[in-house]
C-alpha positions as CSV (number, residue, x, y, z in Angstrom):
1,M,243.2,-34.4,65.1
2,L,244.2,-30.8,65.8
3,E,240.5,-29.7,65.5
4,Y,239.9,-31.4,68.9
5,V,242.4,-29.3,70.8
6,D,241.1,-27.3,73.8
7,D,242.5,-23.8,73.1
8,S,242.8,-22.9,76.8
9,L,245.0,-25.9,77.5
10,A,247.3,-25.0,74.6
11,M,247.7,-21.5,75.9
12,D,248.6,-22.8,79.4
13,Q,251.3,-25.0,77.9
14,D,252.7,-22.2,75.7
15,D,252.9,-19.9,78.8
16,R,254.9,-22.5,80.8
17,L,257.3,-23.0,77.9
18,Q,257.8,-19.3,77.5
19,K,258.7,-18.9,81.1
20,V,261.3,-21.7,80.9
21,F,262.7,-20.1,77.7
22,Y,263.1,-16.8,79.5
23,A,264.9,-18.5,82.4
24,I,267.4,-20.2,80.0
25,V,268.0,-16.9,78.1
26,F,268.7,-15.2,81.5
27,L,271.2,-17.9,82.5
28,F,273.0,-17.6,79.1
29,H,273.5,-13.9,79.4
30,F,274.4,-14.0,83.1
31,E,277.1,-16.5,82.4
32,K,278.6,-14.2,79.7
33,F,278.6,-11.4,82.2
34,M,280.3,-13.5,84.9
35,K,283.0,-14.8,82.5
36,S,283.8,-11.2,81.5
37,K,284.5,-10.4,85.2
38,K,286.4,-13.4,86.6
39,P,286.8,-16.2,84.0
40,S,287.8,-19.1,86.2
41,L,286.5,-19.1,89.7
42,L,283.2,-17.3,89.1
43,H,282.5,-19.4,86.0
44,D,282.9,-22.6,88.0
45,G,280.7,-21.3,90.7
46,F,278.1,-20.1,88.1
47,C,278.0,-23.5,86.5
48,A,277.2,-25.1,89.9
49,V,274.5,-22.5,90.6
50,A,273.1,-22.9,87.1
51,G,272.8,-26.6,87.5
52,V,270.9,-26.2,90.7
53,L,268.6,-23.6,89.2
54,A,267.9,-25.7,86.1
55,L,266.8,-28.6,88.4
56,S,264.7,-26.2,90.4
57,I,263.0,-24.9,87.2
58,A,262.2,-28.5,86.2
59,A,260.9,-29.3,89.6
60,V,258.7,-26.2,89.7
61,A,257.3,-26.9,86.2
62,Q,256.5,-30.5,87.2
63,A,254.9,-29.4,90.5
64,A,252.9,-26.7,88.7
65,D,251.7,-29.2,86.1
66,P,251.3,-32.7,87.6
67,V,249.1,-33.9,84.7
68,A,251.0,-36.0,82.2
69,A,251.1,-34.7,78.6
70,I,249.2,-37.6,77.2
71,D,246.3,-37.1,79.6
72,R,246.3,-33.3,79.1
73,A,246.1,-33.8,75.3
74,F,243.3,-36.4,75.7
75,V,241.2,-34.0,77.8
76,G,241.7,-31.2,75.3
77,K,240.5,-33.4,72.5
78,V,237.5,-35.1,74.1
79,S,236.2,-32.0,75.8
80,Q,235.7,-30.3,72.5
81,G,234.3,-33.4,70.7
82,G,231.9,-34.1,73.5
83,R,230.6,-30.5,73.6
84,F,230.1,-30.5,69.9
85,E,228.1,-33.7,70.0
86,V,225.8,-32.3,72.6
87,E,225.2,-29.0,70.7
88,A,224.7,-30.8,67.4
89,G,222.3,-33.3,69.0
90,E,220.2,-30.5,70.5
91,L,220.1,-28.9,67.0
92,A,219.0,-32.2,65.5
93,Q,216.1,-32.5,67.8
94,T,214.6,-29.3,66.4
95,K,215.7,-29.5,62.7
96,S,215.5,-33.2,61.8
97,A,212.8,-34.6,59.6
98,S,213.3,-38.1,60.9
99,Q,212.0,-39.4,64.2
100,D,214.8,-42.0,64.2
101,V,217.4,-39.2,63.9
102,K,215.7,-37.3,66.7
103,D,215.7,-40.4,68.9
104,F,219.4,-41.0,68.3
105,A,220.2,-37.4,68.9
106,A,218.3,-37.4,72.3
107,K,220.2,-40.5,73.3
108,D,223.5,-39.0,72.2
109,V,222.9,-35.8,74.1
110,A,221.9,-37.6,77.3
111,D,225.0,-39.9,77.2
112,H,227.4,-37.1,76.4
113,N,226.0,-34.8,79.0
114,Q,226.8,-37.5,81.5
115,V,230.2,-38.1,80.0
116,N,231.0,-34.4,79.9
117,A,230.0,-34.0,83.5
118,E,232.3,-36.8,84.6
119,L,235.1,-35.4,82.5
120,Q,234.6,-31.9,84.1
121,S,234.7,-33.5,87.6
122,I,238.0,-35.3,87.0
123,A,239.6,-32.3,85.2
124,S,238.6,-30.0,88.1
125,A,240.1,-32.4,90.6
126,Q,243.4,-32.3,88.7
127,G,243.4,-28.6,88.1
128,L,242.8,-28.8,84.3
129,P,240.8,-26.0,82.8
130,L,238.3,-26.7,80.0
131,A,237.4,-24.2,77.3
132,P,234.0,-22.6,78.0
133,K,232.9,-22.9,74.4
134,L,233.6,-24.7,71.1
135,N,236.8,-23.9,69.2
136,R,236.6,-22.2,65.8
137,K,236.6,-25.4,63.8
138,F,233.7,-26.9,65.7
139,Q,231.8,-23.7,65.6
140,K,232.0,-23.8,61.8
141,K,230.9,-27.4,61.8
142,L,227.9,-26.5,63.9
143,A,227.0,-23.5,61.7
144,S,227.2,-25.7,58.6
145,L,224.7,-28.1,60.2
146,A,222.4,-25.3,61.3
147,A,222.3,-24.0,57.7
148,S,220.6,-27.1,56.4
149,S,217.2,-28.6,57.2
150,G,215.0,-31.6,56.7
151,A,216.4,-34.6,54.9
152,S,219.6,-32.7,53.9
153,F,220.2,-31.9,57.6
154,D,219.6,-35.6,58.6
155,R,222.3,-36.8,56.1
156,A,224.8,-34.2,57.2
157,Y,224.2,-34.8,60.9
158,V,224.4,-38.6,60.7
159,S,227.6,-38.3,58.5
160,S,229.2,-35.9,60.9
161,M,228.3,-38.0,64.0
162,S,229.7,-41.1,62.3
163,K,233.0,-39.4,61.5
164,I,233.4,-37.9,65.0
165,H,232.4,-41.1,66.8
166,I,235.0,-43.1,64.9
167,K,237.7,-40.6,65.7
168,D,236.5,-40.5,69.4
169,E,236.6,-44.3,69.7
170,D,240.3,-44.3,68.6
171,I,241.1,-41.6,71.1
172,F,239.3,-43.2,74.0
173,A,240.7,-46.7,73.2
174,K,244.3,-45.2,73.2
175,E,243.8,-43.4,76.5
176,A,242.3,-46.5,78.1
177,A,245.5,-48.3,77.2
178,D,248.1,-45.6,77.7
179,A,246.8,-43.1,80.2
180,A,249.2,-42.0,82.9
181,S,246.4,-41.3,85.4
182,P,244.3,-44.2,86.6
183,D,241.3,-41.8,86.8
184,W,241.6,-41.0,83.1
185,K,242.3,-44.7,82.2
186,A,239.1,-45.8,83.9
187,F,237.1,-42.9,82.4
188,A,238.3,-43.6,78.9
189,A,237.6,-47.3,79.1
190,K,234.1,-46.8,80.3
191,T,233.4,-44.1,77.7
192,D,234.9,-46.1,74.9
193,G,232.1,-48.6,75.4
194,I,229.5,-45.9,75.2
195,V,231.0,-44.5,71.9
196,R,231.1,-48.0,70.4
197,G,227.4,-48.4,71.1
198,H,226.7,-45.1,69.4
199,I,228.7,-46.2,66.3
200,V,226.6,-49.4,66.0
201,A,223.4,-47.2,66.2
202,L,224.7,-44.8,63.6
203,Y,225.5,-47.6,61.1
204,A,221.9,-48.8,61.5
205,L,220.6,-45.2,61.2
206,Q,222.6,-44.6,58.0
207,A,221.2,-47.8,56.5
208,R,217.6,-46.6,57.2
209,L,218.2,-43.1,55.8
210,N,219.7,-44.5,52.6
């Protein structure tokens, strides 16, 4: 599932963790300095100050990142998957040898453009950045599709779409059940229905191609 992760979200989280780590290191060394000066009174005073500072750090981190971890991870995954489906679908409309595949691709692109727009709207309202392009793994997947053509492309495209839709359906169903934010819960529940419809269409499409 790591292939779905939005790189920009991962970097934001790493940056916050790094800042907290530096604060803890500072507190550790400052305590050693204070103990070397006046072991008893200053140490007790330091412990009280350190406790307040630790709570302040936690409060600041929570205020700076009000989005729950489960929702943040969900957005990172589906933003990449949705972008890939649109770009792969656009590719299919020019490279496919099958009108059935082209018709599915057009429907997939239209649906996921709408889903992606709604995802962007909710993410922006919550201050969540989305990566401006596909991550490396999805770029490789798209390049692999682009290297094929005709019937070979159709088989590769339908196989890829089947796999990603099955993964997506699990992700959306889980978020619909477990999301911390009611906005993401509603979005996931609605989109899960769309994805399940695509899975049914893909099964029928695979049967016709075979």
